[in-house]
C-alpha positions in Angstrom: 76.7 113.7 84.3 75.2 114.4 80.9 71.6 114.1 79.7 71.2 112.1 76.5 69.5 113.6 73.5 66.2 111.9 74.0 66.1 113.1 77.6 66.0 109.7 79.0 69.2 107.8 80.0 71.8 109.6 82.0 75.4 109.2 80.9 78.2 109.7 83.4 81.2 111.6 82.1 84.6 110.9 83.7 86.6 113.8 82.3 89.9 115.0 83.8 92.0 118.1 83.3 94.9 118.0 80.8 97.3 118.3 83.7 95.9 115.3 85.5 96.0 113.3 82.3 99.6 114.3 81.7 100.6 113.3 85.2 98.8 110.0 84.9 100.5 109.3 81.5 103.9 110.1 83.0 103.4 107.7 86.0 102.0 105.0 83.7 105.3 105.1 81.7 107.5 105.6 84.7 106.0 102.6 86.5 105.4 100.4 83.4 105.3 96.8 84.5 108.7 96.1 82.8 110.3 99.2 84.2 108.9 98.2 87.6 111.2 95.2 87.5 114.2 97.5 87.3 113.1 99.7 90.2 112.5 96.7 92.5 115.9 95.0 91.5 117.7 98.3 92.0 116.1 98.7 95.4 117.2 95.2 96.5 120.7 95.8 95.2 121.4 99.3 96.4 118.8 100.4 98.9 118.0 97.4 101.0 120.5 96.6 103.7 119.7 92.9 104.1 119.4 91.2 100.7 122.8 91.6 99.0 124.9 92.1 102.0 128.6 91.6 101.3 128.3 91.7 97.6 130.8 94.0 95.7 129.6 96.8 93.5 130.8 94.9 90.5 128.8 91.8 91.5 125.7 93.9 92.1 126.1 95.4 88.6 126.3 92.0 87.1 123.1 90.9 88.8 121.3 94.0 87.6 122.5 93.6 84.0 121.6 89.9 84.0 118.0 90.6 85.2 117.7 93.7 83.0 118.7 91.8 79.8 116.4 88.8 80.3 113.4 90.4 82.0 113.3 93.9 80.5 115.4 94.4 77.4 114.4 91.2 75.6 110.6 91.6 76.2 110.9 95.2 75.0 112.8 94.2 71.9 110.2 91.5 71.2 107.3 94.0 71.3 109.1 96.4 69.1 109.9 93.7 66.5 106.3 92.5 66.6 105.1 96.0 65.9 107.7 96.5 63.2 106.6 93.3 61.5 103.0 94.1 61.7 102.0 91.3 64.1 100.5 93.8 66.6 98.7 97.1 66.1 100.3 99.1 68.9 103.3 98.7 71.3 100.8 99.6 74.0 99.0 96.3 73.4 95.5 97.8 73.4 93.7 94.6 72.4 93.6 91.1 73.8 94.9 89.7 70.5 97.9 91.9 70.6 98.9 90.6 74.0 99.0 86.9 73.2 102.5 86.7 71.7 104.1 89.3 74.1 102.7 87.3 77.0 104.2 84.1 75.7 107.5 85.9 75.2 107.5 87.3 78.7 106.6 83.8 80.2 109.7 82.4 78.4 112.1 85.3 79.4 110.8 85.5 83.0 111.2 81.7 83.5 114.7 82.0 82.0 115.6 84.8 84.4 114.2 82.9 87.4 116.0 79.6 86.4 119.4 81.4 86.1 118.8 83.2 89.4 117.9 79.8 91.1 121.0 78.1 89.5 123.3 80.9 90.7 121.7 80.8 94.2 120.7 84.4 94.3 119.1 85.6 97.6 115.6 84.2 98.3 114.0 87.6 97.9 115.2 88.1 94.3 114.3 84.5 93.4 110.8 84.9 94.8 110.3 88.2 92.9 111.5 86.7 89.6 109.3 83.6 90.1 106.4 85.9 90.8 107.0 87.5 87.4 106.8 84.2 85.7 103.7 83.0 87.5 101.9 86.4 87.0 102.7 86.5 83.3 101.4 82.9 82.9 98.2 83.8 84.7 97.9 86.9 82.5 97.9 84.8 79.4 95.1 82.7 80.8 93.0 85.6 82.0 93.5 87.3 78.6 91.1 84.8 77.2 88.3 86.4 79.2 89.3 90.0 79.8 92.0 92.6 79.0 93.3 92.6 82.5 95.5 95.6 83.5 99.1 94.7 83.5 100.0 97.9 85.3 97.6 96.9 88.1 99.1 93.4 88.3 102.5 95.0 88.7 101.2 97.3 91.4 99.6 94.4 93.3 102.8 92.4 93.0 104.9 95.3 94.1 102.8 96.0 97.3 102.7 92.3 98.1 106.5 91.9 97.7 107.2 94.8 100.0 104.8 93.6 102.6 106.5 90.2 102.5 109.9 91.9 103.0 108.4 93.7 105.9 107.0 90.6 107.6 110.3 88.8 106.9 112.2 91.6 108.6 114.0 92.4 105.4 113.2 96.1 105.4 115.1 98.5 107.7 113.1 101.7 107.1 109.5 102.7 107.1 109.9 104.9 104.0 110.3 101.9 101.7 106.9 100.4 102.6 105.2 103.8 102.5 106.6 104.4 99.0 105.3 100.9 97.9 101.8 101.8 99.0 102.1 105.2 97.4 103.4 103.9 94.1 100.8 101.1 94.0 98.0 103.6 94.6 99.3 106.1 92.0 99.7 103.3 89.3 96.1 102.2 89.7 94.8 105.7 89.9 96.7 106.6 86.7 95.2 103.6 84.9 91.7 104.8 85.9 92.5 108.2 84.4 94.2 107.4 81.1 93.6 103.8 80.2 90.6 102.2 78.5 90.4 99.5 81.1 87.2 98.7 82.9 87.3 99.0 86.7 86.9 95.2 86.9 90.0 94.7 84.8 92.1 97.0 87.1 90.7 95.4 90.3 91.3 91.9 89.0 94.8 92.8 87.9 95.7 94.2 91.3 94.3 91.3 93.3 95.8 88.7 91.0 99.3 90.3 91.1 99.1 90.6 94.9 98.1 87.0 95.5 100.5 85.5 93.0 103.5 87.2 94.5 102.5 85.7 97.8 102.4 82.2 96.2 105.8 82.7 94.6 107.4 83.7 97.9 105.8 80.6 99.6 107.2 78.3 96.8 110.7 79.7 97.1 110.8 79.9 100.8 
């Protein structure tokens, strides 16, 4: 807490050590919303014992590459191209204006990914997760008109919601997975409080929105 120069108003200082900031930055990149898609899909393919039962290693690799190309690679390339052409100021999308075109691109790519997954009759769990990405990105574009909602927090909320749904649907065979989901969701939001320029309301709104929309996506698919 710091006293202002005129001796009146009190300003609260939220400073953190360089080590804490470095760790928060690391986790922010490791669990970036796009990279989170890869972690969840890899979990469903190679760690979960219920979702892709009976699939060969080659078939699982094809599923991962399909989702990776449409839901991760193409959005990343789009952002890099926008930055290179000068349409956005930073690849970190620090302003609401910078986020408009990437959101539209993600909506397109995520819907494409979900539609292909639905057409190929992927397991319900994967289809629900991909539909959740599409619905969440659509909601993000709308919310962006009013606030710069935290995309990391939306991903954290969606992650926790998805794993709780797996738990209640008896699609998780170990306690460690759900505990890790809680831990990762918590560390993502904490990291954004430490190193982002988001207001608390933008982080809370993102988390709650991501959580609820994944529930809706599961309900639609199921």
